[in-house]
C-alpha angles and dihedrals in degrees: 000000000000102000114135110145130140132183114188135172131188138102131304107262101177130359125187128211115278109261133183132227118236086264090057098253113147116239128185127189117200142144134229127216108213129190127173146131115256132186112239124169090348094305132100113247127190110231125197125169144150112227124198112222143179133201128197132196121349092355089058091050092049092052096043093091094054119114131206110278095029118125116253137181122187141168124212146110139279124248138158114273091241143335089275098044130065094195109125120236127188109234107208113219099165137026112221125207 
């Protein structure tokens, strides 16, 4: 099974300065504060979480002007932060309106 797709909305919690890889590719680290009500086991459940995220390329450029507190909606996939870390990070591949 190859499914790994996430759509998440919320507000920008933290956003770093746009940086570039040695090859010149833009990279942006940020985090999203999410709050919603979800149905689980037939019951409504309040969900709140802070999700670390990263954007690369044009998506990074398009998010670079965001400020903490601004609404945000993105689509992407989950991956480990690095080869040495198992912490999950949401990799943004698309900004949603």
